[in-house]
C-alpha positions as CSV (number, residue, x, y, z in Angstrom):
1,M,-6.9,-2.3,46.7
2,T,-10.5,-2.4,45.3
3,N,-10.8,0.5,48.3
4,K,-8.2,2.1,47.0
5,I,-9.3,2.7,43.2
6,Q,-12.9,3.7,44.4
7,D,-11.0,6.2,46.8
8,T,-9.3,8.1,43.8
9,E,-12.6,8.1,41.6
10,P,-13.5,11.2,42.6
11,F,-10.2,12.8,41.9
12,L,-10.1,10.9,38.5
13,E,-13.6,11.7,36.9
14,D,-13.5,14.4,34.6
15,G,-16.7,13.1,32.4
16,E,-15.3,10.3,30.3
17,R,-16.0,7.8,32.8
18,M,-12.2,6.7,33.3
19,L,-13.1,4.1,36.4
20,S,-16.9,3.8,36.3
21,S,-20.0,2.9,33.8
22,V,-21.3,4.9,31.0
23,P,-24.7,5.5,32.1
24,M,-27.3,5.5,29.3
25,T,-28.0,9.6,29.7
26,E,-24.4,10.0,29.0
27,R,-24.6,7.7,25.6
28,R,-23.8,9.1,22.7
29,S,-25.4,10.2,19.1
30,T,-25.0,7.0,16.9
31,W,-24.7,9.1,13.8
32,K,-21.3,11.2,15.8
33,Q,-20.3,7.7,17.1
34,V,-20.1,6.6,12.9
35,M,-18.3,10.0,11.8
36,V,-15.7,8.9,14.7
37,W,-15.5,5.8,13.2
38,V,-15.3,6.5,9.7
39,G,-12.1,9.3,11.0
40,F,-10.4,6.4,13.5
41,G,-10.3,4.3,10.0
42,Y,-8.4,6.9,8.1
43,V,-4.8,7.0,8.7
44,V,-2.1,6.4,5.9
45,T,-1.6,3.1,7.5
46,G,-4.5,1.5,5.0
47,L,-2.6,3.2,2.1
48,F,0.9,1.8,3.6
49,V,-1.1,-1.9,3.8
50,G,-2.3,-1.5,0.7
51,G,1.5,-0.6,-0.6
52,V,2.7,-3.7,1.3
53,L,0.3,-6.0,-0.8
54,A,1.8,-4.6,-3.8
55,G,5.0,-4.8,-3.1
56,F,6.1,-1.1,-2.9
57,G,9.8,-0.3,-3.0
58,G,10.6,-4.0,-5.1
59,Q,9.4,-6.0,-1.7
60,P,6.8,-9.2,-2.5
61,G,3.6,-8.4,-3.1
62,I,0.6,-10.7,-4.0
63,P,-2.0,-10.4,-7.5
64,P,-5.0,-8.5,-7.2
65,I,-7.5,-11.4,-6.7
66,T,-5.1,-12.7,-3.9
67,A,-5.2,-8.8,-2.7
68,L,-8.8,-8.7,-2.1
69,W,-9.1,-12.0,-0.5
70,A,-6.3,-10.5,2.2
71,I,-8.3,-7.6,2.7
72,I,-11.6,-9.4,2.9
73,I,-10.6,-12.2,5.0
74,G,-8.3,-9.8,7.8
75,M,-11.0,-6.7,7.3
76,G,-13.9,-9.1,8.1
77,S,-11.6,-11.0,11.2
78,L,-11.0,-6.9,12.5
79,L,-15.2,-6.6,11.8
80,V,-16.2,-9.6,13.7
81,L,-13.4,-9.0,16.7
82,T,-14.6,-5.4,17.1
83,F,-18.3,-6.0,16.9
84,L,-17.6,-8.5,19.6
85,L,-15.9,-6.6,21.8
86,G,-17.8,-3.4,21.0
87,V,-21.5,-5.8,22.4
88,V,-19.3,-6.1,25.6
89,A,-18.9,-3.0,25.9
90,Q,-22.5,-1.2,24.8
91,K,-24.1,-3.5,26.7
92,T,-22.1,-2.8,30.1
93,G,-20.8,0.3,29.6
94,L,-17.4,-0.3,31.0
95,N,-14.2,0.8,29.4
96,L,-11.2,-1.5,28.9
97,A,-9.7,-1.3,31.8
98,L,-12.8,-1.8,33.4
99,I,-14.1,-5.2,31.0
100,S,-10.9,-6.7,31.3
101,R,-11.0,-7.3,35.3
102,Y,-13.3,-9.8,34.7
103,S,-11.0,-12.2,31.9
104,Y,-7.5,-10.5,33.5
105,G,-8.7,-10.0,37.3
106,E,-8.5,-6.0,38.9
107,I,-3.9,-6.5,39.4
108,G,-4.0,-8.6,36.5
109,T,-6.0,-6.5,34.0
110,N,-2.6,-4.3,34.3
111,L,-0.5,-6.9,31.4
112,P,-3.2,-5.5,28.7
113,L,-3.8,-2.3,29.6
114,I,0.6,-1.1,29.7
115,I,0.7,-3.3,26.4
116,M,-2.2,-1.1,25.0
117,A,-0.6,2.0,26.6
118,L,2.9,1.6,24.4
119,L,0.7,0.5,21.3
120,T,-1.3,3.3,21.2
121,L,1.9,5.6,22.0
122,G,3.7,4.1,19.0
123,W,0.7,4.6,17.1
124,F,0.4,8.4,18.3
125,A,4.1,8.9,17.1
126,S,3.9,7.2,14.2
127,I,0.6,9.3,12.4
128,T,2.3,12.8,14.1
129,G,5.5,11.5,11.9
130,M,2.7,10.9,8.7
131,V,1.8,14.0,9.2
132,G,4.7,16.1,9.5
133,Q,6.3,13.8,6.9
134,I,3.6,15.3,4.2
135,W,4.0,18.7,5.2
136,G,7.5,18.4,5.2
137,S,7.1,17.4,1.2
138,F,4.6,19.9,0.7
139,I,7.0,23.2,2.4
140,G,10.2,21.1,1.2
141,N,13.6,22.2,2.7
142,P,14.2,26.1,2.2
143,T,16.2,26.1,5.7
144,G,18.5,23.6,4.3
145,I,18.6,22.6,8.4
146,T,18.7,19.0,9.2
147,V,17.3,18.0,13.1
148,F,18.1,14.4,12.6
149,N,19.6,11.7,10.1
150,P,18.5,8.6,10.6
151,A,21.4,7.5,8.8
152,I,23.7,7.0,12.2
153,L,21.4,4.7,13.8
154,G,21.9,2.5,10.6
155,Y,18.8,3.7,8.2
156,E,20.8,5.0,5.6
157,N,17.6,4.0,3.0
158,I,15.7,6.8,5.0
159,P,15.7,10.7,4.3
160,P,17.2,13.0,6.8
161,I,14.0,15.0,9.0
162,T,14.3,18.3,8.2
163,L,14.1,21.5,10.3
164,E,10.4,22.0,8.5
165,N,9.2,18.2,9.2
166,F,9.9,18.4,12.4
167,L,8.4,21.3,13.4
168,S,5.5,20.4,11.1
169,C,5.3,16.9,13.8
170,F,5.5,19.5,16.7
171,V,3.3,21.5,15.8
172,F,0.1,19.2,14.9
173,G,1.5,17.0,17.4
174,L,0.6,19.7,20.0
175,I,-2.9,20.7,18.1
176,F,-3.4,16.9,18.2
177,T,-3.2,16.6,22.1
178,L,-5.0,19.8,22.9
179,T,-8.5,18.7,21.2
180,A,-7.9,14.9,23.3
181,Y,-7.3,17.0,26.3
182,F,-11.2,17.7,26.4
183,G,-12.1,14.0,25.6
184,I,-14.7,12.3,23.4
185,K,-17.1,16.1,22.6
186,A,-14.2,17.3,21.1
187,I,-13.4,13.8,19.0
188,E,-16.7,14.0,17.0
189,G,-16.5,17.6,16.6
190,V,-13.4,17.2,14.6
191,A,-14.8,13.8,12.8
192,T,-18.6,14.7,11.8
193,P,-17.6,17.5,9.1
194,V,-14.0,15.7,7.6
195,A,-15.3,12.4,7.7
196,P,-17.3,12.4,4.8
197,V,-15.4,14.9,2.6
198,I,-12.1,12.8,3.0
199,L,-13.7,9.7,1.5
200,I,-15.0,11.3,-1.7
201,I,-11.4,12.4,-2.2
202,A,-10.0,8.9,-2.2
203,I,-12.0,7.9,-4.2
204,I,-10.9,10.6,-7.0
205,V,-7.6,10.5,-6.5
206,G,-7.7,6.1,-6.8
207,V,-9.4,7.0,-9.8
208,G,-7.4,9.4,-11.1
209,M,-3.9,7.2,-10.6
210,L,-5.9,4.3,-12.0
211,N,-6.1,6.3,-15.5
212,E,-2.5,8.3,-15.0
213,G,-1.2,4.5,-15.1
214,G,-2.9,3.8,-18.4
215,G,-6.4,2.2,-16.9
216,I,-7.8,-1.0,-15.4
217,A,-5.9,-3.1,-18.2
218,P,-1.7,-2.2,-17.6
219,F,-2.7,-2.1,-13.9
220,L,-4.2,-6.0,-14.3
221,A,-1.4,-6.7,-16.2
222,E,1.4,-5.1,-13.9
223,A,-0.2,-6.3,-10.9
224,N,-0.5,-9.7,-12.1
225,K,3.2,-10.1,-11.7
226,L,3.2,-9.9,-8.1
227,G,4.4,-12.6,-6.0
228,G,6.2,-14.3,-3.2
229,L,4.4,-12.3,0.0
230,G,1.7,-15.2,0.6
231,L,-2.1,-14.8,1.6
232,G,-1.5,-15.7,5.1
233,N,1.4,-12.9,5.3
234,A,-0.7,-10.8,3.5
235,I,-3.6,-11.3,6.0
236,T,-0.9,-10.9,9.0
237,V,0.0,-7.5,7.6
238,V,-4.0,-6.5,7.1
239,T,-4.8,-7.6,10.4
240,G,-1.7,-6.1,12.4
241,S,-2.5,-2.8,11.0
242,W,-6.0,-2.2,13.2
243,I,-5.8,-4.6,16.2
244,A,-4.8,-1.9,18.6
245,G,-8.1,0.2,16.8
246,V,-10.2,-3.2,17.9
247,V,-9.1,-3.1,21.6
248,M,-9.3,0.8,21.5
249,G,-13.1,0.1,19.9
250,V,-14.4,-0.4,23.8
251,D,-13.4,2.7,24.5
252,F,-15.9,4.1,22.0
253,F,-18.2,1.2,22.0
254,R,-19.5,2.0,25.5
255,F,-20.6,5.1,24.3
256,N,-23.1,3.7,22.1
257,K,-26.8,3.3,23.0
258,T,-27.4,0.2,21.0
259,V,-25.8,-3.1,19.4
260,K,-26.9,-1.3,16.2
261,G,-25.0,1.6,16.6
262,V,-21.9,-1.1,17.6
263,F,-22.1,-2.9,14.2
264,A,-23.2,0.4,11.8
265,G,-19.5,1.7,13.7
266,A,-17.6,-1.4,13.1
267,V,-18.8,-1.4,9.4
268,A,-18.1,2.1,8.6
269,C,-14.3,1.4,9.8
270,F,-13.8,-2.4,8.5
271,V,-15.9,-2.4,5.1
272,L,-16.0,1.5,4.4
273,T,-13.1,3.5,5.4
274,N,-9.8,0.8,5.3
275,P,-11.0,-1.5,2.6
276,L,-11.3,1.2,0.5
277,L,-7.9,2.9,1.6
278,N,-6.0,-0.3,0.9
279,I,-7.7,-0.4,-2.6
280,V,-6.5,2.8,-3.2
281,G,-2.8,2.0,-1.8
282,Y,-2.6,-1.1,-3.9
283,I,-3.3,0.9,-7.3
284,G,-1.4,3.6,-6.4
285,A,1.8,1.5,-5.9
286,V,1.1,-0.5,-9.1
287,S,-0.2,2.3,-11.4
288,V,2.2,5.2,-10.7
289,G,4.5,3.9,-7.8
290,Q,3.2,5.3,-5.1
291,F,0.7,4.1,-2.5
292,N,0.0,7.7,-0.6
293,Y,-2.0,10.0,-2.4
294,V,-1.3,12.9,-1.2
295,E,2.6,12.6,-2.0
296,W,1.1,11.8,-5.5
297,M,-1.3,14.9,-5.5
298,L,2.0,16.7,-4.4
299,E,3.0,16.4,-8.0
300,K,0.1,18.0,-9.8
301,G,0.3,21.6,-8.8
302,L,-0.4,24.0,-5.9
303,L,-3.7,23.6,-5.6
304,L,-4.2,20.0,-5.5
305,A,-1.1,19.4,-3.0
306,L,-2.6,21.8,-0.6
307,I,-5.8,20.0,-0.9
308,G,-3.6,16.7,-0.6
309,V,-2.3,18.3,2.8
310,V,-5.3,20.1,4.4
311,A,-7.3,17.1,4.2
312,W,-5.0,14.4,5.1
313,T,-3.9,16.0,8.0
314,A,-7.5,16.9,9.2
315,S,-8.1,12.5,8.6
316,L,-5.4,12.0,10.8
317,W,-6.1,14.3,13.3
318,T,-9.2,12.4,14.2
319,T,-7.3,9.2,14.1
320,N,-4.5,10.6,16.7
321,N,-7.4,12.1,19.0
322,A,-8.7,8.5,19.5
323,E,-5.1,7.1,19.9
324,L,-4.1,9.8,22.8
325,Y,-7.5,9.7,24.9
326,C,-7.6,5.9,24.8
327,N,-4.0,5.9,26.2
328,S,-5.1,8.0,29.1
329,L,-7.2,5.3,29.6
330,Y,-5.5,2.8,30.2
331,A,-2.6,4.9,31.7
332,G,-4.8,6.3,34.3
333,P,-6.4,3.2,36.2
334,V,-2.9,1.0,36.2
335,L,-1.0,4.2,37.9
336,A,-4.6,4.5,40.4
337,S,-4.2,0.6,41.1
338,Y,-0.3,1.7,42.4
339,K,-1.9,4.5,44.7
340,K,-0.3,6.8,41.9
341,P,-3.4,8.0,40.8
342,V,-3.2,10.7,37.5
343,K,-5.9,12.7,35.8
344,R,-6.4,12.1,32.8
345,K,-6.2,15.4,31.1
346,N,-2.8,15.1,32.2
347,I,-1.9,11.6,31.3
348,V,-3.2,12.9,27.8
349,L,-0.7,16.1,27.7
350,F,2.1,14.2,29.0
351,T,1.8,11.0,26.3
352,G,0.8,13.8,23.5
353,I,4.3,15.5,24.4
354,L,6.1,12.3,24.6
355,G,4.4,11.2,21.2
356,T,5.0,14.4,19.4
357,I,8.9,14.0,20.9
358,L,9.2,10.6,19.3
359,G,6.8,11.1,15.8
360,S,9.6,14.4,15.6
361,M,12.6,11.7,15.4
362,A,11.8,9.6,12.8
363,F,9.7,6.6,14.7
364,Y,7.3,6.3,11.4
365,E,10.1,6.2,9.5
366,M,12.5,4.1,11.3
367,F,10.2,0.9,13.1
368,F,6.5,1.3,11.7
369,A,6.5,-1.3,8.7
370,D,8.0,-4.4,11.9
371,F,5.9,-2.5,14.1
372,I,2.4,-3.5,12.4
373,T,4.1,-6.7,11.6
374,I,4.5,-7.5,15.3
375,L,1.0,-6.3,16.5
376,G,-0.7,-8.5,14.0
377,A,1.3,-11.5,15.0
378,A,1.7,-11.5,19.3
379,F,-1.4,-9.0,20.4
380,L,-4.4,-9.8,18.2
381,P,-4.5,-12.9,21.0
382,L,-5.0,-10.1,23.6
383,A,-8.6,-9.8,23.4
384,G,-9.3,-13.4,23.4
385,P,-9.9,-14.2,27.0
386,I,-12.2,-10.9,27.0
387,I,-14.0,-12.4,24.2
388,A,-13.8,-15.8,25.6
389,D,-14.9,-14.8,28.9
390,Y,-17.8,-12.8,28.3
391,F,-19.5,-14.9,25.7
392,I,-18.7,-18.8,26.4
393,V,-17.7,-18.5,30.0
394,K,-20.2,-15.9,31.1
395,K,-23.0,-16.4,29.0
396,R,-23.0,-12.8,27.8
397,S,-23.7,-11.6,31.6
398,Y,-22.1,-9.6,33.4
399,N,-22.7,-8.1,36.5
400,V,-21.4,-4.2,36.4
401,A,-21.9,-4.1,40.2
402,E,-19.4,-6.0,40.7
403,V,-16.3,-4.8,38.5
404,N,-14.6,-3.9,41.5
405,A,-15.2,-6.8,43.4
406,Q,-13.2,-8.9,41.2
407,P,-9.8,-10.9,42.4
408,K,-6.6,-9.6,41.8
409,Y,-5.2,-12.1,39.6
410,R,-7.4,-14.4,36.7
411,Y,-5.2,-16.7,35.9
412,A,-7.4,-18.0,32.8
413,G,-6.5,-14.7,31.2
414,L,-2.9,-13.8,31.9
415,V,-1.6,-17.8,30.8
416,T,-3.8,-17.9,27.4
417,F,-2.9,-14.4,26.5
418,T,0.9,-15.4,26.9
419,I,0.4,-18.5,25.1
420,G,-1.5,-16.6,21.8
421,A,1.2,-13.8,22.2
422,L,4.1,-16.6,22.3
423,L,2.4,-18.6,19.2
424,G,1.8,-15.7,17.3
425,L,5.2,-14.6,17.2
426,S,6.7,-18.0,16.9
427,F,4.2,-18.6,13.9
428,Q,5.4,-15.3,12.3
429,Y,8.8,-15.7,12.9
430,I,10.4,-18.9,14.3
431,I,7.7,-22.5,12.8
432,P,5.6,-20.7,9.6
433,L,2.2,-22.4,9.8
434,P,1.2,-24.7,6.6
435,F,-0.8,-23.3,4.3
436,G,0.3,-19.8,4.3
437,L,-2.3,-19.9,7.9
438,P,-2.1,-15.6,10.0
439,S,-0.2,-16.2,12.7
440,G,-2.5,-13.3,14.5
441,L,-5.3,-14.8,13.5
442,I,-4.3,-18.7,14.3
443,A,-3.2,-17.7,17.9
444,L,-6.3,-15.6,18.7
445,F,-8.4,-18.5,17.5
446,I,-6.0,-21.0,19.7
447,T,-6.5,-18.4,23.0
448,I,-10.3,-17.9,22.7
449,V,-10.6,-22.2,22.9
450,L,-8.1,-22.3,25.3
451,Y,-9.3,-19.8,27.9
452,P,-12.5,-21.7,29.3
453,I,-9.8,-24.5,29.8
454,V,-7.5,-22.7,31.6
455,Y,-10.7,-21.1,33.6
456,K,-12.2,-24.3,34.6
457,L,-8.5,-25.4,35.8
458,T,-7.8,-22.2,38.0
459,D,-10.9,-19.6,38.5
460,A,-13.7,-21.4,38.0
461,K,-13.8,-23.1,41.4
462,R,-13.3,-19.6,43.8
463,D,-16.0,-18.5,41.2
464,I,-18.5,-20.7,42.6
465,E,-17.4,-20.5,45.9
466,E,-18.0,-16.6,46.1
467,V,-21.7,-17.3,44.1
468,Q,-22.3,-19.5,47.2
469,E,-21.0,-17.0,49.8
470,A,-23.1,-14.6,48.4
471,S,-26.4,-16.2,48.7
472,I,-26.0,-17.5,52.1
C-alpha cells in the first residue's frame, strides 16, 4: 500500500505538499500566517456561541461572569490543543494525513481523515449559508420567489429560502471555491488585508449595541437574570464551535518557520478573534436581542448595512477558504490509499460545488446548532492519540523519513479515539458528568491517558521489534 501511495505523489502534488513534508525553504511568513488565523477565526460561529451563552431566542443562558469563565476555559483549552498539534506540524512539516499515520496507522488514519473531510464539508456548507443569509437579508425578496421551505421537513421556525438567498449562496460558494483552488498563497492573499479591518469593525459595533441597550448597567441587570445552561454545557458549546479548526491547524502550521509563530497564530485565533466575537455576540443578544451584529447593522441605514455585509463576507471568505483547502488534504490521501488518486484541485472543485448546494438549501439554518454540539462532545478526542503519541510515547521525536513505513493500523489510536468519542456522546446526552464538567474535554483527557496504556498492550512490541531489525 505504501508503494502505491508513493507512486501517486508526482501526480497529486501541486505545491501544497499533500503527501510530503514542507521543507524550510517553502515555509511562509509568520505575519501572513497570523493574519490567516485572524481571518480563519473570524466567523459567525463566535457570535452564535455568544448568543447561546446569552440564551438567545428564549433558551437557557448563563450570567456574564459565568460566560466569561466558559469563554476563558473553552478558548484556553482550544489554544493549548492547537498549540500542541501545531508544534508537531511545525517540527515535522507534515499535514494531518501524514502525522496521523504515527498514531492511527497508514490505513487507520483514514478514520480521522474521513471524519475531518465530512466536518469541513459541513462547515463549508454552513459558512456559505451564513453568507447567503446575510445577503438575502440585505437584498430582501423583490422577486417574491421561494426556492425551498424548511417547513416541509418539520422546521416551521426557519424562514423559507428565497431566490435571493439561494443565488447569494451559490455565487459566493463558487467564489470561495475558486480561491481555495489556488492553495495557501491565495488564502494568505485574501486574509492579510481583511483581518485587521474586520477586528476593528467588531469592536466598534459591539460598543454601539451596548450603548443602544442603555449602557453597562442595564446590560448587567438583564444578563444577571440568565440561567439554566450551566458552565459545563457552555464550555462544550465553546469547544464544539472550534474543534474542527483545532485539528485543521495542523495543515497551516506545517508552513510556519518557528514554534513562536505557531503560538502567535493560536493566540490570534483563540485569545484575540474568537473571544472578541463571543463577547460581542453575548452583548448583542442581551442588549438588542440580536447576536449577529451584521443583522443589527442592516437596520441602521444603507451605508452601515453595506459596510457590514461586505466586511462579513470578506471575513467568512478567509474561513471558508481554509475549510475547503483542508478538506482536499483529507479526502486526497484517503482516495490515494485505495488506489483512486485524485488531484487536490479537483477535490476542491467537487467539494466546493457540493458544499455550495448544501449551503444554498438551508444546511446552516436547519442543522448548525446540533452540528457544533455533537462536534464538541464526540470529536474533541480525535486529537488525543496524536498528542499522546508525540508528546508522551515518542517523547517529541518523529522520524519524518519513516512516515511511509508505518503499519497499516495503530490499534492504540483507533481504540482510544473510539472510546473517547463514545464517552463524549454519553456524557453529553445520556450520563451527565457531575459538577457540570464539559463532556468533550473530559473525553479528550481520558483518551490521552488511555493511549499510552493501550499502545503498550497493542503496538509497542511491534515497534521494538522493528527497531531491533533495523539495527541488525
